[in-house]
DOROKE-895356 format. One record per atom (N, C-alpha, C): residue number from 0; atom name; chain; x, y, z; residue in three letters. Coordinates in steps of 0.2 Angstrom, whole numbers, plus 2048, in hexadecimal, padded with zeros to 3 digits. Atoms other than C-alpha are relative to their C-alpha. Layout:
REM residues N
 roti dovex dodo   x   y   z nuse
  NUM    CA    A   X   Y   Z  ALA
...
***
This chain:
REM residues 227
 roti dovex dodo   x   y   z nuse
    0     N    A 802 800 7F9  MET
    0    CA    A 80A 7FD 7AA  MET
    0     C    A 7FB 7FB 801  MET
    1     N    A 805 805 7FE  GLN
    1    CA    A 800 7F0 7B3  GLN
    1     C    A 7FD 802 807  GLN
    2     N    A 803 7FF 7F9  ASP
    2    CA    A 7F4 7F1 7C2  ASP
    2     C    A 7FB 7FB 801  ASP
    3     N    A 806 804 7FE  VAL
    3    CA    A 7E6 7E8 7CB  VAL
    3     C    A 7FA 804 802  VAL
    4     N    A 806 7FC 7FE  GLN
    4    CA    A 7D4 7EE 7CD  GLN
    4     C    A 7FB 7FB 803  GLN
    5     N    A 805 803 7FC  PHE
    5    CA    A 7C6 7E9 7D8  PHE
    5     C    A 7F9 802 7FF  PHE
    6     N    A 807 7FE 800  ARG
    6    CA    A 7B3 7E9 7D7  ARG
    6     C    A 7FD 7FF 806  ARG
    7     N    A 803 800 7F9  PHE
    7    CA    A 7AA 7ED 7E7  PHE
    7     C    A 7F8 800 7FF  PHE
    8     N    A 808 800 800  GLU
    8    CA    A 797 7E9 7EA  GLU
    8     C    A 7FE 800 808  GLU
    9     N    A 802 800 7F9  GLY
    9    CA    A 78D 7EB 7FA  GLY
    9     C    A 801 806 804  GLY
   10     N    A 800 7FA 7FC  PRO
   10    CA    A 78D 7F7 808  PRO
   10     C    A 806 804 800  PRO
   11     N    A 7FA 7FC 800  VAL
   11    CA    A 79F 7FC 807  VAL
   11     C    A 800 805 7FA  VAL
   12     N    A 801 7FB 806  VAL
   12    CA    A 79A 805 7F6  VAL
   12     C    A 7FD 806 803  VAL
   13     N    A 804 7FA 7FE  ALA
   13    CA    A 78F 811 800  ALA
   13     C    A 806 804 804  ALA
   14     N    A 7FA 7FC 7FC  HIS
   14    CA    A 79F 816 80B  HIS
   14     C    A 804 803 7FA  HIS
   15     N    A 7FC 7FE 805  LEU
   15    CA    A 7A9 818 7FB  LEU
   15     C    A 7FC 806 7FD  LEU
   16     N    A 804 7FB 803  MET
   16    CA    A 79B 823 7F4  MET
   16     C    A 7FF 806 804  MET
   17     N    A 801 7FA 7FC  ARG
   17    CA    A 799 82E 803  ARG
   17     C    A 807 804 800  ARG
   18     N    A 7FA 7FD 800  VAL
   18    CA    A 7AC 831 803  VAL
   18     C    A 801 804 7F9  VAL
   19     N    A 800 7FD 807  PHE
   19    CA    A 7AB 835 7F0  PHE
   19     C    A 7FC 807 800  PHE
   20     N    A 805 7FA 800  ALA
   20    CA    A 79C 841 7F3  ALA
   20     C    A 804 806 805  ALA
   21     N    A 7FD 7FB 7FC  GLU
   21    CA    A 7A6 84A 801  GLU
   21     C    A 806 804 7FC  GLU
   22     N    A 7FB 7FD 804  ASP
   22    CA    A 7B5 84C 7F6  ASP
   22     C    A 7FE 804 7FA  ASP
   23     N    A 802 7FC 806  TRP
   23    CA    A 7AB 852 7E7  TRP
   23     C    A 7FD 807 803  TRP
   24     N    A 803 7FA 7FE  ALA
   24    CA    A 7A2 85F 7F2  ALA
   24     C    A 806 805 802  ALA
   25     N    A 7FA 7FC 7FE  PHE
   25    CA    A 7B3 865 7F9  PHE
   25     C    A 803 803 7F9  PHE
   26     N    A 7FD 7FD 806  THR
   26    CA    A 7B9 867 7E7  THR
   26     C    A 7FC 804 7FC  THR
   27     N    A 805 7FC 805  THR
   27    CA    A 7AA 86D 7DD  THR
   27     C    A 7FB 804 804  THR
   28     N    A 806 7FD 7FC  ARG
   28    CA    A 79E 873 7EB  ARG
   28     C    A 7F9 7FE 7FE  ARG
   29     N    A 806 803 802  GLU
   29    CA    A 791 868 7E3  GLU
   29     C    A 7FE 7FB 805  GLU
   30     N    A 802 805 7FB  ILE
   30    CA    A 787 85E 7F0  ILE
   30     C    A 7FC 7FA 7FC  ILE
   31     N    A 803 806 803  LEU
   31    CA    A 783 84C 7EA  LEU
   31     C    A 7FB 7FD 806  LEU
   32     N    A 804 803 7FA  LYS
   32    CA    A 774 845 7F4  LYS
   32     C    A 7FA 7FC 7FD  LYS
   33     N    A 806 804 802  GLU
   33    CA    A 765 839 7F3  GLU
   33     C    A 802 7FC 7F9  GLU
   34     N    A 800 804 806  ASP
   34    CA    A 762 82E 7E4  ASP
   34     C    A 802 804 7FA  ASP
   35     N    A 7FD 807 801  PRO
   35    CA    A 76B 829 7D8  PRO
   35     C    A 806 800 804  PRO
   36     N    A 7FA 801 7FD  TRP
   36    CA    A 77A 82D 7E2  TRP
   36     C    A 801 7FC 806  TRP
   37     N    A 800 804 7FA  PHE
   37    CA    A 775 824 7F2  PHE
   37     C    A 7FA 7FB 800  PHE
   38     N    A 805 805 800  PRO
   38    CA    A 76A 815 7EE  PRO
   38     C    A 801 7FC 806  PRO
   39     N    A 800 806 7FB  SER
   39    CA    A 766 807 7FA  SER
   39     C    A 805 7FB 7FD  SER
   40     N    A 7FC 806 803  ILE
   40    CA    A 774 7FA 7F8  ILE
   40     C    A 800 7FA 805  ILE
   41     N    A 800 807 7FC  PRO
   41    CA    A 771 7E8 7FE  PRO
   41     C    A 806 7FD 801  PRO
   42     N    A 7FA 804 7FF  ALA
   42    CA    A 77D 7DD 805  ALA
   42     C    A 802 7FC 7FA  ALA
   43     N    A 7FE 804 806  ALA
   43    CA    A 788 7D3 7F8  ALA
   43     C    A 807 7FD 802  ALA
   44     N    A 7F9 804 7FE  GLY
   44    CA    A 796 7C6 7FA  GLY
   44     C    A 801 7FE 807  GLY
   45     N    A 7FE 803 7F9  GLN
   45    CA    A 79E 7BE 809  GLN
   45     C    A 806 804 803  GLN
   46     N    A 7FA 7FD 7FD  VAL
   46    CA    A 7AD 7CA 80C  VAL
   46     C    A 7FD 806 804  VAL
   47     N    A 801 7FB 7FB  THR
   47    CA    A 7AC 7D5 81B  THR
   47     C    A 805 806 7FE  THR
   48     N    A 7FB 7FB 802  ALA
   48    CA    A 7B3 7E6 815  ALA
   48     C    A 7FE 807 803  ALA
   49     N    A 801 7F9 7FD  ARG
   49    CA    A 7B5 7F8 81B  ARG
   49     C    A 804 805 7FC  ARG
   50     N    A 7FC 7FA 804  GLY
   50    CA    A 7BA 808 812  GLY
   50     C    A 804 804 805  GLY
   51     N    A 7FC 7FC 7FC  ILE
   51    CA    A 7C8 812 819  ILE
   51     C    A 802 806 7FC  ILE
   52     N    A 7FE 7FA 804  ALA
   52    CA    A 7C8 824 813  ALA
   52     C    A 806 803 804  ALA
   53     N    A 7FA 7FD 7FD  ASP
   53    CA    A 7D8 82E 816  ASP
   53     C    A 802 806 7FC  ASP
   54     N    A 7FF 7F9 804  GLY
   54    CA    A 7DD 840 812  GLY
   54     C    A 803 805 805  GLY
   55     N    A 7FD 7FB 7FC  PRO
   55    CA    A 7E5 84F 819  PRO
   55     C    A 7FB 805 804  PRO
   56     N    A 806 7FD 7FC  ASP
   56    CA    A 7D5 854 823  ASP
   56     C    A 7FE 7FC 806  ASP
   57     N    A 802 804 7FA  GLU
   57    CA    A 7CB 84B 830  GLU
   57     C    A 802 7F9 7FF  GLU
   58     N    A 7FE 807 800  ASP
   58    CA    A 7D0 83B 829  ASP
   58     C    A 808 7FE 800  ASP
   59     N    A 7F9 800 800  LEU
   59    CA    A 7E3 83E 82B  LEU
   59     C    A 802 7FA 804  LEU
   60     N    A 7FD 806 7FD  ASP
   60    CA    A 7ED 82E 830  ASP
   60     C    A 7FB 7FA 801  ASP
   61     N    A 804 806 7FF  LYS
   61    CA    A 7DE 822 830  LYS
   61     C    A 803 7FA 7FD  LYS
   62     N    A 7FD 806 803  LEU
   62    CA    A 7E6 817 823  LEU
   62     C    A 806 7FE 803  LEU
   63     N    A 7F9 801 7FD  ARG
   63    CA    A 7F7 818 82B  ARG
   63     C    A 7FF 7FC 807  ARG
   64     N    A 802 804 7FA  TRP
   64    CA    A 7EF 812 83C  TRP
   64     C    A 7FE 7F9 7FE  TRP
   65     N    A 803 806 802  VAL
   65    CA    A 7E6 804 833  VAL
   65     C    A 806 7FB 7FF  VAL
   66     N    A 7FB 804 802  ILE
   66    CA    A 7F6 7FE 82B  ILE
   66     C    A 805 7FE 806  ILE
   67     N    A 7FC 802 7FA  LEU
   67    CA    A 800 7FF 83C  LEU
   67     C    A 7FD 7FB 804  LEU
   68     N    A 803 805 7FD  GLY
   68    CA    A 7F3 7F5 844  GLY
   68     C    A 800 7F9 7FD  GLY
   69     N    A 7FF 806 804  ALA
   69    CA    A 7F3 7E8 837  ALA
   69     C    A 806 7FC 801  ALA
   70     N    A 7F9 802 7FF  VAL
   70    CA    A 806 7E6 838  VAL
   70     C    A 801 7FD 807  VAL
   71     N    A 7FF 802 7F9  ALA
   71    CA    A 805 7E5 84B  ALA
   71     C    A 7FD 7FA 802  ALA
   72     N    A 804 806 7FE  ARG
   72    CA    A 7F8 7D7 84B  ARG
   72     C    A 803 7FA 7FC  ARG
   73     N    A 7FE 805 805  ALA
   73    CA    A 801 7CD 83D  ALA
   73     C    A 804 7FA 804  ALA
   74     N    A 7FD 805 7FD  GLU
   74    CA    A 806 7BC 843  GLU
   74     C    A 805 7FB 7FB  GLU
   75     N    A 7FC 805 805  ARG
   75    CA    A 80D 7B3 833  ARG
   75     C    A 803 804 7FA  ARG
   76     N    A 7FE 7FD 806  LYS
   76    CA    A 80E 7BE 824  LYS
   76     C    A 7FD 807 7FF  LYS
   77     N    A 802 7F9 802  VAL
   77    CA    A 80D 7D1 81E  VAL
   77     C    A 803 800 7F9  VAL
   78     N    A 7FE 7FF 807  ARG
   78    CA    A 80E 7D3 80B  ARG
   78     C    A 7FD 806 7FD  ARG
   79     N    A 802 7F9 803  ILE
   79    CA    A 80E 7E4 802  ILE
   79     C    A 802 800 7F9  ILE
   80     N    A 7FF 7FE 807  VAL
   80    CA    A 80D 7E8 7F0  VAL
   80     C    A 7FE 807 7FF  VAL
   81     N    A 801 7F9 801  THR
   81    CA    A 80F 7FA 7EC  THR
   81     C    A 805 803 7FB  THR
   82     N    A 7FB 7FD 805  PRO
   82    CA    A 816 805 7DE  PRO
   82     C    A 805 805 803  PRO
   83     N    A 7FB 7FB 7FD  TYR
   83    CA    A 81E 812 7E9  TYR
   83     C    A 800 7FE 808  TYR
   84     N    A 7FE 803 7F9  PHE
   84    CA    A 826 80D 7FA  PHE
   84     C    A 804 805 804  PHE
   85     N    A 7FC 7FB 7FC  LEU
   85    CA    A 82B 81C 805  LEU
   85     C    A 7FD 801 807  LEU
   86     N    A 804 7FF 7F9  PRO
   86    CA    A 824 818 817  PRO
   86     C    A 804 804 804  PRO
   87     N    A 7FD 7FC 7FB  ASP
   87    CA    A 828 823 825  ASP
   87     C    A 803 7FB 806  ASP
   88     N    A 7FD 804 7FB  THR
   88    CA    A 832 81D 834  THR
   88     C    A 7FC 7FB 804  THR
   89     N    A 805 805 7FC  THR
   89    CA    A 823 816 83E  THR
   89     C    A 7FE 7FA 7FC  THR
   90     N    A 802 806 804  LEU
   90    CA    A 81E 80B 830  LEU
   90     C    A 806 7FC 7FF  LEU
   91     N    A 7FA 804 801  ILE
   91    CA    A 82F 805 82D  ILE
   91     C    A 802 7FC 806  ILE
   92     N    A 7FF 803 7FA  MET
   92    CA    A 831 801 83F  MET
   92     C    A 7FB 7FA 801  MET
   93     N    A 806 805 7FF  SER
   93    CA    A 820 7F8 83F  SER
   93     C    A 802 7F9 7FC  SER
   94     N    A 7FE 805 804  LEU
   94    CA    A 826 7ED 831  LEU
   94     C    A 806 7FC 802  LEU
   95     N    A 7FA 803 7FD  ASN
   95    CA    A 837 7EA 839  ASN
   95     C    A 7FE 7FC 806  ASN
   96     N    A 802 803 7FA  VAL
   96    CA    A 82F 7E5 849  VAL
   96     C    A 7FC 7F9 7FF  VAL
   97     N    A 803 806 802  ALA
   97    CA    A 824 7D9 841  ALA
   97     C    A 804 7FA 7FD  ALA
   98     N    A 7FB 804 803  ALA
   98    CA    A 832 7D1 837  ALA
   98     C    A 804 7FD 806  ALA
   99     N    A 7FB 802 7FB  MET
   99    CA    A 83D 7D0 847  MET
   99     C    A 7FC 7FB 805  MET
  100     N    A 803 805 7FC  ARG
  100    CA    A 82F 7C6 850  ARG
  100     C    A 7FD 7FA 7FC  ARG
  101     N    A 801 806 804  GLY
  101    CA    A 82E 7B9 842  GLY
  101     C    A 7FB 800 7FB  GLY
  102     N    A 805 7FF 806  VAL
  102    CA    A 821 7C0 836  VAL
  102     C    A 804 801 7FA  VAL
  103     N    A 7FD 7FF 807  GLN
  103    CA    A 825 7BE 824  GLN
  103     C    A 7FE 807 7FD  GLN
  104     N    A 802 7F9 802  VAL
  104    CA    A 825 7D0 81D  VAL
  104     C    A 803 800 7F8  VAL
  105     N    A 7FE 800 808  ASP
  105    CA    A 825 7D0 809  ASP
  105     C    A 7FE 807 7FE  ASP
  106     N    A 802 7FA 803  ILE
  106    CA    A 826 7E1 801  ILE
  106     C    A 802 800 7F8  ILE
  107     N    A 7FF 801 807  VAL
  107    CA    A 824 7E0 7EE  VAL
  107     C    A 7FF 807 7FC  VAL
  108     N    A 7FF 7F9 803  LEU
  108    CA    A 829 7F0 7E4  LEU
  108     C    A 802 7FF 7F8  LEU
  109     N    A 7FE 801 807  PRO
  109    CA    A 82B 7F3 7D1  PRO
  109     C    A 808 802 800  PRO
  110     N    A 7F9 7FE 801  GLY
  110    CA    A 83D 7F3 7CB  GLY
  110     C    A 801 806 7FD  GLY
  111     N    A 800 7F9 803  ARG
  111    CA    A 83A 802 7C1  ARG
  111     C    A 7F9 803 801  ARG
  112     N    A 806 7FD 7FF  THR
  112    CA    A 82D 80F 7C4  THR
  112     C    A 800 806 7FB  THR
  113     N    A 801 7FA 805  ASN
  113    CA    A 826 81E 7BA  ASN
  113     C    A 802 807 804  ASN
  114     N    A 7FE 7FA 7FC  LEU
  114    CA    A 82D 82A 7C8  LEU
  114     C    A 807 7FE 803  LEU
  115     N    A 7F9 802 7FE  ARG
  115    CA    A 840 828 7C9  ARG
  115     C    A 802 803 807  ARG
  116     N    A 7FE 7FD 7FA  PHE
  116    CA    A 842 834 7D8  PHE
  116     C    A 7FD 7FB 806  PHE
  117     N    A 803 804 7FA  ILE
  117    CA    A 836 829 7E3  ILE
  117     C    A 804 7F9 800  ILE
  118     N    A 7FD 806 800  LYS
  118    CA    A 83F 819 7DD  LYS
  118     C    A 807 801 804  LYS
  119     N    A 7F9 7FF 7FD  TRP
  119    CA    A 850 821 7E2  TRP
  119     C    A 7FF 801 808  TRP
  120     N    A 800 7FF 7F9  ALA
  120    CA    A 84A 826 7F3  ALA
  120     C    A 7FE 7FA 804  ALA
  121     N    A 802 807 7FE  SER
  121    CA    A 842 815 7F6  SER
  121     C    A 806 7FC 801  SER
  122     N    A 7FA 805 800  ASP
  122    CA    A 852 80C 7F2  ASP
  122     C    A 804 802 806  ASP
  123     N    A 7FC 7FE 7FB  ALA
  123    CA    A 85B 817 7FF  ALA
  123     C    A 7FE 7FE 807  ALA
  124     N    A 802 802 7FA  GLN
  124    CA    A 851 811 80D  GLN
  124     C    A 7FE 7F8 801  GLN
  125     N    A 802 807 800  LEU
  125    CA    A 84E 7FE 809  LEU
  125     C    A 804 7FC 805  LEU
  126     N    A 7FC 804 7FC  TRP
  126    CA    A 85D 7F9 813  TRP
  126     C    A 7FD 800 807  TRP
  127     N    A 803 800 7F9  GLN
  127    CA    A 853 7FE 823  GLN
  127     C    A 7FB 7FA 801  GLN
  128     N    A 804 806 7FF  MET
  128    CA    A 847 7EF 81F  MET
  128     C    A 804 7FA 7FF  MET
  129     N    A 7FC 806 802  LEU
  129    CA    A 854 7E3 818  LEU
  129     C    A 804 7FE 806  LEU
  130     N    A 7FC 802 7FA  THR
  130    CA    A 85E 7E4 828  THR
  130     C    A 7FC 7FD 806  THR
  131     N    A 804 803 7FA  ARG
  131    CA    A 850 7DE 833  ARG
  131     C    A 7FC 7FA 7FD  ARG
  132     N    A 803 806 802  GLY
  132    CA    A 84A 7D0 828  GLY
  132     C    A 7FA 800 7FB  GLY
  133     N    A 805 7FF 805  CYS
  133    CA    A 83D 7D7 81D  CYS
  133     C    A 803 7FE 7F9  CYS
  134     N    A 7FE 802 807  ARG
  134    CA    A 83D 7D0 80B  ARG
  134     C    A 7FE 805 7FB  ARG
  135     N    A 802 7FA 804  VAL
  135    CA    A 83D 7DD 7FD  VAL
  135     C    A 801 7FD 7F9  VAL
  136     N    A 800 803 807  PHE
  136    CA    A 83A 7D8 7EA  PHE
  136     C    A 7FF 806 7FB  PHE
  137     N    A 801 7FB 806  HIS
  137    CA    A 83C 7E2 7DA  HIS
  137     C    A 7FD 7FC 7FA  HIS
  138     N    A 803 804 806  THR
  138    CA    A 830 7DC 7CC  THR
  138     C    A 802 804 7FA  THR
  139     N    A 7FE 7FD 807  PRO
  139    CA    A 834 7DE 7BA  PRO
  139     C    A 7FB 804 7FD  PRO
  140     N    A 805 7FC 804  THR
  140    CA    A 82C 7E9 7AD  THR
  140     C    A 7FB 7FB 7FE  THR
  141     N    A 802 7F9 800  PRO
  141    CA    A 81E 7EE 7A9  PRO
  141     C    A 7FF 802 808  PRO
  142     N    A 801 7FD 7F9  PHE
  142    CA    A 81D 7FA 7B8  PHE
  142     C    A 7F9 7FE 803  PHE
  143     N    A 806 803 7FC  ASP
  143    CA    A 811 7F3 7C5  ASP
  143     C    A 7FD 805 804  ASP
  144     N    A 803 7FA 7FC  HIS
  144    CA    A 805 800 7CC  HIS
  144     C    A 7FB 7FD 805  HIS
  145     N    A 804 803 7FC  SER
  145    CA    A 7FC 7F3 7D7  SER
  145     C    A 801 802 807  SER
  146     N    A 800 7FE 7F9  LYS
  146    CA    A 7F8 7F7 7E9  LYS
  146     C    A 7FC 7FB 804  LYS
  147     N    A 803 805 7FC  VAL
  147    CA    A 7F4 7E8 7F5  VAL
  147     C    A 804 7FF 806  VAL
  148     N    A 7FD 802 7FA  MET
  148    CA    A 7F8 7E3 806  MET
  148     C    A 7FC 7FA 803  MET
  149     N    A 803 806 7FD  VAL
  149    CA    A 7F4 7D2 80E  VAL
  149     C    A 804 7FE 807  VAL
  150     N    A 7FE 802 7FA  VAL
  150    CA    A 7F6 7CD 820  VAL
  150     C    A 7FD 7F9 802  VAL
  151     N    A 802 806 7FE  ASP
  151    CA    A 7F6 7BB 826  ASP
  151     C    A 7FB 7FC 7FC  ASP
  152     N    A 805 804 805  GLY
  152    CA    A 7EC 7B4 817  GLY
  152     C    A 7F9 801 802  GLY
  153     N    A 807 7FF 7FE  ALA
  153    CA    A 7DC 7BC 81E  ALA
  153     C    A 7FE 807 7FF  ALA
  154     N    A 801 7F9 801  TRP
  154    CA    A 7DD 7CF 81D  TRP
  154     C    A 803 803 7FA  TRP
  155     N    A 7FD 7FD 806  THR
  155    CA    A 7DF 7D9 80D  THR
  155     C    A 7FE 807 800  THR
  156     N    A 801 7F9 801  LEU
  156    CA    A 7E1 7EB 80A  LEU
  156     C    A 801 802 7F9  LEU
  157     N    A 7FF 7FE 807  VAL
  157    CA    A 7DE 7F3 7F9  VAL
  157     C    A 7FE 807 7FF  VAL
  158     N    A 803 7FA 801  GLY
  158    CA    A 7DB 804 7F2  GLY
  158     C    A 805 805 7FD  GLY
  159     N    A 7FC 7FB 804  SER
  159    CA    A 7E3 814 7EC  SER
  159     C    A 807 802 803  SER
  160     N    A 7FA 7FD 7FC  ALA
  160    CA    A 7F1 818 7F9  ALA
  160     C    A 806 7FC 7FE  ALA
  161     N    A 7F9 803 800  ASN
  161    CA    A 803 815 7F6  ASN
  161     C    A 803 800 807  ASN
  162     N    A 7FC 7FF 7FA  TRP
  162    CA    A 810 813 804  TRP
  162     C    A 805 805 7FF  TRP
  163     N    A 7FB 7FA 800  ASP
  163    CA    A 817 824 803  ASP
  163     C    A 7FD 806 804  ASP
  164     N    A 802 7FA 7FC  PRO
  164    CA    A 815 835 80C  PRO
  164     C    A 7FA 803 7FD  PRO
  165     N    A 805 7FD 803  ARG
  165    CA    A 80A 83C 7FF  ARG
  165     C    A 7F9 7FD 801  ARG
  166     N    A 806 803 7FF  SER
  166    CA    A 7FD 82F 801  SER
  166     C    A 7FD 800 807  SER
  167     N    A 802 800 7F9  PHE
  167    CA    A 7FD 82E 814  PHE
  167     C    A 7FF 806 803  PHE
  168     N    A 800 7FA 7FD  ARG
  168    CA    A 7FE 840 817  ARG
  168     C    A 7FC 806 7FC  ARG
  169     N    A 802 7FA 804  LEU
  169    CA    A 7F8 84B 808  LEU
  169     C    A 7FA 7FE 7FC  LEU
  170     N    A 805 802 805  ASN
  170    CA    A 7ED 841 7FC  ASN
  170     C    A 7F9 7FE 803  ASN
  171     N    A 806 803 7FE  PHE
  171    CA    A 7DB 83D 7FE  PHE
  171     C    A 800 7F9 7FD  PHE
  172     N    A 7FF 807 802  GLU
  172    CA    A 7DB 82A 7FD  GLU
  172     C    A 7FA 7FC 803  GLU
  173     N    A 805 804 7FD  PHE
  173    CA    A 7CE 81C 7FF  PHE
  173     C    A 803 7F9 7FF  PHE
  174     N    A 7FE 807 800  ASN
  174    CA    A 7D3 80A 803  ASN
  174     C    A 7FA 7FC 803  ASN
  175     N    A 805 804 7FD  VAL
  175    CA    A 7C9 7FB 808  VAL
  175     C    A 803 7FA 803  VAL
  176     N    A 7FD 806 7FD  GLU
  176    CA    A 7CE 7EE 815  GLU
  176     C    A 7FA 7FA 800  GLU
  177     N    A 805 805 801  CYS
  177    CA    A 7C6 7DD 812  CYS
  177     C    A 802 7FA 805  CYS
  178     N    A 7FE 806 7FC  TYR
  178    CA    A 7C5 7CE 81E  TYR
  178     C    A 7FD 7FA 7FC  TYR
  179     N    A 803 806 803  ASP
  179    CA    A 7C3 7BE 814  ASP
  179     C    A 806 7FC 7FE  ASP
  180     N    A 7FA 804 802  VAL
  180    CA    A 7CF 7AF 812  VAL
  180     C    A 800 7FE 7F9  VAL
  181     N    A 800 802 807  ASP
  181    CA    A 7CA 7AB 800  ASP
  181     C    A 803 806 7FC  ASP
  182     N    A 7FE 7FA 804  LEU
  182    CA    A 7CD 7BD 7FA  LEU
  182     C    A 808 800 802  LEU
  183     N    A 7F9 800 7FE  ALA
  183    CA    A 7DE 7BD 804  ALA
  183     C    A 804 7FB 7FD  ALA
  184     N    A 7FC 805 803  SER
  184    CA    A 7E3 7AD 7FD  SER
  184     C    A 801 801 7F8  SER
  185     N    A 7FF 7FE 807  LYS
  185    CA    A 7E0 7B3 7EB  LYS
  185     C    A 805 806 7FF  LYS
  186     N    A 7FB 7FA 800  MET
  186    CA    A 7EA 7C3 7EF  MET
  186     C    A 807 7FD 802  MET
  187     N    A 7FA 803 7FF  ASP
  187    CA    A 7F8 7B8 7F6  ASP
  187     C    A 803 7FD 7FA  ASP
  188     N    A 7FE 803 806  ARG
  188    CA    A 7F9 7AF 7E6  ARG
  188     C    A 802 805 7FB  ARG
  189     N    A 7FE 7FB 804  PHE
  189    CA    A 7F9 7BF 7DD  PHE
  189     C    A 807 803 802  PHE
  190     N    A 7F9 7FD 7FE  ILE
  190    CA    A 808 7C5 7E7  ILE
  190     C    A 805 7FA 7FF  ILE
  191     N    A 7FB 805 802  ASP
  191    CA    A 811 7B4 7E5  ASP
  191     C    A 802 800 7F9  ASP
  192     N    A 7FE 800 807  GLU
  192    CA    A 810 7B5 7D2  GLU
  192     C    A 805 806 7FF  GLU
  193     N    A 7FB 7FB 801  ARG
  193    CA    A 819 7C6 7D3  ARG
  193     C    A 806 7FE 803  ARG
  194     N    A 7F9 802 7FD  ILE
  194    CA    A 826 7BF 7DF  ILE
  194     C    A 804 7FB 7FC  ILE
  195     N    A 7FD 805 804  ASP
  195    CA    A 829 7B1 7D4  ASP
  195     C    A 804 803 7FA  ASP
  196     N    A 7FD 7FD 806  ARG
  196    CA    A 82E 7BD 7C6  ARG
  196     C    A 805 805 802  ARG
  197     N    A 7FC 7FA 7FE  ALA
  197    CA    A 837 7C9 7D1  ALA
  197     C    A 807 7FE 802  ALA
  198     N    A 7F9 801 7FD  GLN
  198    CA    A 849 7CC 7D7  GLN
  198     C    A 800 802 807  GLN
  199     N    A 800 7FE 7F9  GLU
  199    CA    A 84B 7CB 7EA  GLU
  199     C    A 807 804 801  GLU
  200     N    A 7FB 7FB 7FF  LEU
  200    CA    A 856 7D9 7F0  LEU
  200     C    A 804 7FD 807  LEU
  201     N    A 7FC 801 7FA  THR
  201    CA    A 864 7D6 7FD  THR
  201     C    A 804 806 802  THR
  202     N    A 7FB 7FB 7FE  LEU
  202    CA    A 86F 7E1 808  LEU
  202     C    A 806 801 7FB  LEU
  203     N    A 7FA 800 804  GLU
  203    CA    A 87E 7DC 7FE  GLU
  203     C    A 7FE 803 7F9  GLU
  204     N    A 802 7FE 807  PHE
  204    CA    A 875 7E0 7ED  PHE
  204     C    A 7FF 808 801  PHE
  205     N    A 801 7F8 7FF  MET
  205    CA    A 870 7F2 7F4  MET
  205     C    A 807 803 802  MET
  206     N    A 7F9 7FE 7FE  ASP
  206    CA    A 882 7F4 7FB  ASP
  206     C    A 804 801 7FA  ASP
  207     N    A 7FC 800 806  ARG
  207    CA    A 889 7F1 7EA  ARG
  207     C    A 7FE 806 7FB  ARG
  208     N    A 801 7FA 804  ARG
  208    CA    A 881 801 7E3  ARG
  208     C    A 806 804 800  ARG
  209     N    A 7FB 7FC 800  THR
  209    CA    A 88E 80D 7DE  THR
  209     C    A 7FF 806 804  THR
  210     N    A 801 7FA 7FB  LEU
  210    CA    A 892 81C 7E9  LEU
  210     C    A 7FC 805 7FD  LEU
  211     N    A 804 7FA 803  PRO
  211    CA    A 88B 829 7DD  PRO
  211     C    A 7F8 7FE 800  PRO
  212     N    A 807 802 800  VAL
  212    CA    A 87B 81F 7DC  VAL
  212     C    A 7FD 800 807  VAL
  213     N    A 802 800 7F9  ARG
  213    CA    A 87A 81D 7EF  ARG
  213     C    A 7FF 807 803  ARG
  214     N    A 801 7F9 7FE  LEU
  214    CA    A 87D 830 7F1  LEU
  214     C    A 7FA 803 7FD  LEU
  215     N    A 806 7FD 804  ARG
  215    CA    A 870 834 7E4  ARG
  215     C    A 7FA 7FE 804  ARG
  216     N    A 806 802 7FD  ASP
  216    CA    A 863 829 7ED  ASP
  216     C    A 7FF 803 807  ASP
  217     N    A 800 7FD 7FA  GLY
  217    CA    A 868 830 7FE  GLY
  217     C    A 7FD 807 800  GLY
  218     N    A 802 7F9 800  VAL
  218    CA    A 866 842 7F9  VAL
  218     C    A 7F9 800 7FE  VAL
  219     N    A 807 7FF 802  VAL
  219    CA    A 855 83F 7F0  VAL
  219     C    A 7FC 7FD 806  VAL
  220     N    A 804 802 7FA  ARG
  220    CA    A 84F 836 800  ARG
  220     C    A 7FF 805 805  ARG
  221     N    A 801 7FA 7FB  LEU
  221    CA    A 851 846 80A  LEU
  221     C    A 7FA 804 7FE  LEU
  222     N    A 806 7FD 802  LEU
  222    CA    A 843 84C 7FF  LEU
  222     C    A 7F9 7FC 801  LEU
  223     N    A 806 805 800  LYS
  223    CA    A 837 83E 804  LYS
  223     C    A 7FA 803 802  LYS
  224     N    A 807 7FD 7FE  PRO
  224    CA    A 82A 849 80D  PRO
  224     C    A 7FD 804 7FA  PRO
  225     N    A 803 7FC 806  TYR
  225    CA    A 827 852 7FC  TYR
  225     C    A 7FF 7FB 7FA  TYR
  226     N    A 801 804 806  LEU
  226    CA    A 827 843 7F0  LEU
  226     C    A 7F9 7FC 800  LEU
***
């Protein structure tokens, strides 16, 4: 398995720590407060960053709204790398609308995953993106667990959330949106390297799946809210 990791410094770390403390208190009933948990954190670096907490509580749908807003504002490119891709109808439509108005939408997924059922369900709905002009790529092994989104070479989203119902509706997640051209450029190169090694999927390729495989994928897709 391969992944990408980020190191954060500056005020955004305080937000991450507050969210961690809230989750820790919810889980253990232990309250973390004052030093050394909440030291004064000076400014660092040039990237403007904001933490986005998401979970099945008061933070429900925050990340989803941020992603929908970013896709709606895109003018040139939307690029997504995720290990699990099971977006709901609204997210699918937002990507399709972006592609239909001329935005290049790239979705980079692992060709093989560690969760077969999610891969099957994902394959069953890829045609919805392909028919509207989105580009979908399958990367070779090792399994890629990276989670990155870049819009217009300026806005980058990284963090714990996958593009699936569990991350958007059930799990406690923390992502960071970053506004910085240099960072986005680095992540664009990161995505380009994966696309260079990937297989681009087409409608013809997906239609060539045998009937038993398509039936299997379609049946598993019905379980999407629970995957």
